[in-house]
C-alpha positions as CSV (number, residue, x, y, z in Angstrom):
1,M,0.0,0.0,0.0
2,E,2.9,2.4,0.7
3,D,4.0,2.2,-2.9
4,C,0.7,3.5,-4.3
5,F,1.7,7.1,-4.0
6,D,2.4,9.3,-7.1
7,L,4.5,11.7,-5.1
8,I,5.8,12.0,-1.5
9,V,6.5,15.5,-0.1
10,Y,9.1,15.4,2.6
11,L,9.1,18.7,4.5
12,Y,12.1,19.3,6.8
13,I,12.3,22.3,9.1
14,P,15.5,23.0,10.9
15,S,15.3,22.0,14.6
16,P,15.4,25.6,16.1
17,V,12.5,26.7,14.0
18,R,10.6,23.5,14.4
19,L,11.0,23.5,18.2
20,A,10.0,27.2,18.5
21,R,6.9,26.5,16.5
22,L,6.1,23.5,18.7
23,R,6.5,25.6,21.9
24,E,4.3,28.3,20.4
25,R,1.6,25.8,19.4
26,E,1.7,24.1,22.8
27,N,1.4,27.4,24.6
28,S,-1.4,28.5,22.4
29,R,-3.4,25.3,22.6
30,Y,-2.8,24.3,26.2
31,G,-1.6,27.5,28.0
32,N,1.7,25.9,28.8
33,V,4.6,23.9,27.2
34,D,5.0,20.2,28.0
35,Q,8.8,20.1,28.2
36,G,8.8,16.3,28.0
37,F,7.2,16.6,24.6
38,I,9.7,19.3,23.5
39,D,12.6,17.1,24.6
40,W,11.1,14.2,22.7
41,A,10.7,16.3,19.5
42,A,14.2,17.7,19.9
43,R,15.7,14.2,19.4
44,Y,14.2,13.9,15.8
45,D,17.5,14.8,14.1
46,E,19.7,12.4,16.1
47,G,17.2,9.5,16.7
48,D,17.8,6.0,15.5
49,L,15.5,3.6,13.6
50,K,13.6,2.6,16.8
51,V,12.0,6.1,17.2
52,R,10.3,8.7,15.1
53,S,13.5,10.3,13.6
54,R,14.9,11.7,10.5
55,L,16.9,8.5,10.0
56,L,13.7,6.5,10.2
57,H,12.0,8.7,7.7
58,E,15.0,8.9,5.3
59,T,15.2,5.1,5.4
60,W,11.4,4.8,4.6
61,L,11.8,7.3,1.8
62,Q,14.6,5.3,0.2
63,E,12.4,2.3,0.0
64,R,9.6,4.0,-1.9
65,C,9.4,3.6,-5.7
66,C,7.6,6.9,-6.4
67,D,9.1,10.4,-6.7
68,V,10.1,12.1,-3.5
69,L,10.0,15.9,-3.4
70,R,12.2,17.4,-0.6
71,L,11.4,20.8,0.8
72,E,14.0,21.8,3.3
73,G,14.2,25.0,5.3
74,D,11.9,27.7,6.5
75,M,9.8,29.0,3.7
76,S,6.3,30.4,3.1
77,V,3.3,28.1,2.5
78,E,2.9,29.8,-0.9
79,D,6.5,28.9,-1.8
80,R,6.0,25.3,-0.7
81,M,2.8,25.0,-2.7
82,E,4.4,26.4,-5.8
83,A,7.3,23.9,-5.4
84,I,4.8,21.0,-5.0
85,L,2.8,22.0,-8.0
86,R,6.0,22.3,-10.0
87,K,7.4,19.1,-8.4
88,E,10.7,20.9,-7.9
89,P,12.9,20.7,-4.7
90,L,13.2,23.9,-2.7
91,T,15.6,24.9,0.0
92,G,14.7,27.9,2.2
93,K,16.5,29.8,4.9
């Protein structure tokens, strides 16, 4: 079933930006930040294949037979959508 995709979009946001957004979202939704969740999320870049990690996702992507579009960096939603519609990789700040 996982090979029935036409295109996979892999969005990677640098850790400092990703964690700042998670803190902001947690505070907005719940009125506080669950530091345990933030600590867990901060391990994404260094995690191994046993946890939700960049390595796990990269391994999964390599096993797919469809096109993979990588969007890496902090960019606007509009820029991301344009890249997806063009099916062209994009690297932001």
